[in-house]
C-alpha positions in Angstrom: -6.1 6.0 -42.0 -6.2 3.8 -38.7 -4.6 6.5 -36.4 -7.3 9.0 -37.6 -10.1 6.4 -36.8 -8.6 5.9 -33.4 -8.5 9.4 -32.8 -12.0 9.9 -34.0 -13.0 6.9 -31.9 -11.2 8.4 -28.8 -13.2 11.9 -29.3 -16.5 10.2 -29.7 -16.2 7.6 -27.1 -13.6 8.6 -24.5 -11.9 5.1 -24.8 -10.0 3.3 -27.2 -8.2 -0.1 -26.9 -5.3 0.3 -29.2 -3.9 -2.4 -31.3 -1.3 -5.1 -30.4 2.3 -3.5 -30.4 5.5 -5.6 -30.1 7.2 -2.6 -28.4 4.2 -2.4 -25.8 4.5 -6.2 -25.1 8.3 -5.9 -24.5 7.5 -3.2 -22.0 4.7 -5.2 -20.5 6.5 -8.3 -20.1 9.7 -6.6 -18.2 6.9 -4.4 -16.0 5.0 -7.8 -15.3 8.2 -9.3 -13.8 8.6 -6.1 -11.5 4.9 -6.3 -10.6 5.3 -9.8 -9.3 8.1 -8.8 -6.9 6.4 -5.8 -6.0 3.0 -7.7 -5.0 5.0 -9.9 -3.0 6.7 -7.7 -0.8 5.3 -7.6 2.6 5.6 -3.9 3.3 3.9 -3.1 -0.1 1.0 -5.4 0.6 0.5 -3.8 4.3 0.4 -0.3 2.3 -1.9 -1.2 -0.6 -4.1 -4.2 0.1 -7.7 -3.2 0.4 -11.2 -4.6 0.1 -10.5 -7.7 2.2 -7.0 -8.1 0.3 -8.8 -8.2 -3.0 -7.2 -5.0 -4.4 -3.7 -4.0 -4.4 -4.0 -0.4 -5.2 -0.4 0.3 -5.9 -0.4 4.0 -6.4 3.0 4.9 -7.9 4.1 1.6 -7.0 5.8 0.8 -10.5 9.5 1.8 -10.4 9.8 2.9 -14.2 12.1 5.6 -15.0 10.9 9.3 -15.6 10.9 8.4 -19.5 8.6 5.4 -18.7 11.1 2.7 -19.3 11.3 -0.3 -17.3 14.9 -2.0 -16.9 15.8 0.0 -20.1 12.9 -1.2 -22.2 11.1 1.8 -23.7 7.6 2.9 -23.2 6.1 3.9 -26.6 3.0 3.5 -28.4 0.3 4.3 -30.6 -1.3 6.9 -27.9 1.5 9.3 -29.1 -0.5 10.0 -31.9 -3.6 10.7 -30.0 -2.7 12.7 -27.0 0.4 14.5 -25.9 2.9 12.1 -24.1 4.4 14.0 -21.0 8.1 15.0 -20.8 8.3 13.3 -17.6 6.3 9.9 -17.0 5.5 9.4 -13.1 5.8 6.0 -11.4 2.6 4.0 -12.8 -0.1 2.8 -10.6 0.2 -1.0 -10.2 -3.4 -2.1 -9.9 -4.0 -5.8 -9.0 -7.6 -7.4 -8.7 -7.8 -10.7 -6.9 -10.6 -13.2 -7.1 -13.5 -12.4 -4.6 -13.1 -8.7 -5.3 -14.6 -6.5 -3.7 -14.9 -7.7 -0.1 -15.9 -5.1 2.4 -13.5 -3.5 4.7 -14.2 -2.8 8.3 -14.1 1.1 7.7 -16.0 1.1 4.5 -19.9 1.9 4.9 -22.5 -0.5 3.6 -23.5 2.3 1.0 -20.0 2.7 -0.4 -19.7 -1.1 -0.6 -23.1 -1.5 -2.2 -21.9 1.4 -4.7 -18.7 -0.6 -5.4 -20.8 -3.7 -6.2 -23.6 -2.3 -8.2 -22.2 0.6 -9.7 -18.5 -0.8 -10.2 -17.2 2.2 -8.1 -17.7 4.5 -10.9 -15.7 7.7 -10.6 -13.9 10.4 -12.6 -10.1 10.5 -11.8 -8.8 13.4 -9.8 -11.9 14.6 -8.0 -10.8 13.7 -4.7 -13.0 13.7 -1.4 -11.9 15.8 1.4 -13.1 16.3 5.0 -15.6 14.5 7.2 -18.3 15.4 4.7 -16.0 14.1 1.5 -16.6 17.1 -0.4 -14.9 16.8 -3.9 -12.4 19.0 -5.3 -10.2 18.9 -8.6 -6.7 18.1 -7.1 -5.3 15.8 -9.7 -5.7 17.6 -13.0 -4.8 14.3 -15.4 -4.2 15.0 -18.9 -5.6 11.2 -19.7 -5.4 7.8 -18.4 -3.3 5.1 -20.2 -3.7 1.6 -19.0 -1.2 -1.1 -19.9 -2.3 -4.9 -19.3 0.5 -6.9 -17.5 -1.5 -10.2 -17.9 -3.9 -12.3 -19.8 -6.7 -12.4 -17.2 -9.9 -11.0 -18.3 -12.0 -11.3 -14.8 -13.0 -8.1 -13.3 -12.5 -5.7 -16.3 -12.3 -2.1 -16.7 -15.9 -0.4 -17.0 -16.8 2.8 -19.0 -19.6 4.7 -19.9 -19.0 5.6 -23.5 -19.6 9.3 -24.3 -19.8 10.2 -20.8 -16.6 12.5 -20.9 -18.7 14.8 -23.0 -21.5 14.9 -20.4 -19.4 15.3 -17.3 -17.0 17.9 -18.9 -20.1 20.2 -20.1 -21.9 19.8 -16.6 -18.5 20.7 -14.5 -17.6 23.6 -16.9 -21.2 25.1 -16.5 -21.3 24.7 -12.8 -17.8 26.2 -12.0 -18.1 29.0 -15.0 -16.5 32.1 -13.4 -15.0 30.3 -10.5 -11.6 29.1 -9.7 -12.0 25.3 -10.3 -9.0 24.6 -8.3 -11.0 26.0 -5.2 -14.5 25.0 -6.4 -16.7 22.2 -4.6 -17.9 19.9 -7.3 -19.7 17.5 -5.2 -23.2 18.2 -6.1 -22.9 18.7 -9.8 -20.6 15.5 -10.1 -22.9 13.3 -8.2 -26.2 14.6 -10.0 -24.3 14.2 -13.5 -23.2 10.7 -12.5 -26.6 9.7 -11.8 -27.6 11.1 -15.3 -24.9 8.9 -16.9 -26.2 6.0 -14.9 -29.7 6.7 -16.5 -28.8 7.3 -19.9 -25.6 5.6 -21.1 -25.1 1.7 -20.9 -21.8 0.7 -19.4 -19.3 -1.2 -21.7 -16.5 -3.7 -20.2 -13.1 -2.9 -21.9 -11.1 -5.7 -22.3 -7.0 -6.1 -23.5 -4.2 -8.0 -23.3 -0.5 -7.2 -23.0 0.8 -5.7 -26.0 -2.5 -3.6 -26.1 -3.3 -0.3 -24.2 -6.3 1.4 -23.1 -6.7 5.1 -23.5 -9.2 7.0 -21.5 -10.1 10.6 -21.7 -9.6 12.4 -18.4 -13.4 13.0 -17.9 -14.6 9.4 -18.5 -16.9 7.9 -16.0 -15.2 4.3 -15.3 -14.9 1.7 -12.8 -14.0 -2.1 -12.2 -16.5 -5.0 -12.3 -16.6 -7.3 -9.4 -14.6 -10.2 -9.9 -16.5 -12.4 -12.5 -14.2 -15.2 -14.2 -11.5 -17.6 -13.8 -7.9 -16.5 -13.2 -5.6 -15.7 -10.1 -5.4 -12.0 -10.5 -5.6 -9.3 -13.0 -2.7 -6.6 -13.3 -2.7 -3.2 -15.0 -0.1 -0.3 -14.9 -1.9 2.9 -15.3 -0.5 6.1 -16.1 -2.1 9.6 -15.2 0.0 12.4 -16.4 -1.0 15.8 -14.7 -1.2 18.9 -16.3 1.3 21.7 -14.9 -1.8 24.1 -15.1 -5.2 23.0 -13.5 -7.1 25.2 -15.8 -6.2 23.2 -18.8 -8.4 20.1 -17.3 -11.4 21.7 -18.6 -10.1 22.3 -22.1 -12.5 20.6 -25.1 -9.3 19.8 -26.8 -7.0 16.9 -25.7 
């Protein structure tokens, strides 16, 4: 019954926080140890610190094995009853937010910084800006987003717009109907639909601790709150497996 309820919540809201699991906690503890080493590495810091050194982006920075395990501790959890786990897990993103986030980088426009402050840099993953005009194309067709907290800090939480995955998918599917989505410029419909979501859906903070997991639908509009509480840092490992077939990204199932 609980699994059916979680699946229903995921379908409806596009987000579910999975209950505490000792298996997930063991993985998180080992991953957190790796994260500490990575975050202190000078080369990694030069590569990944952004926004006045208040965010360690850490794309593919966690050295998990292809089966998702870290130092032999397996990656397994209740998400396997909701989404199809990949046969191979990519190295997870190691996202670390520090007090003061977000400061403005020298190369960041005032408008982009205001959007990060006021709208939590809300986005749908995989739609990447390209060229001088930063037109957005589907370049990373994620199947889902799995966030695994690595510490107890609750400042600067993940923010979601519940149900926005339905709105975003419908608008994107209609706009590129009859076109090759891998080549279609999604910028205008994406930005217009995002504004509509802001006007019609209230954002919700998502809080979780090690042993829990945050599962997001791939079309979910989400972001990160500016730093808003005690603590020294908030660490999360994010997995975003990709479809081998880009056209599956707009499927209504999964």
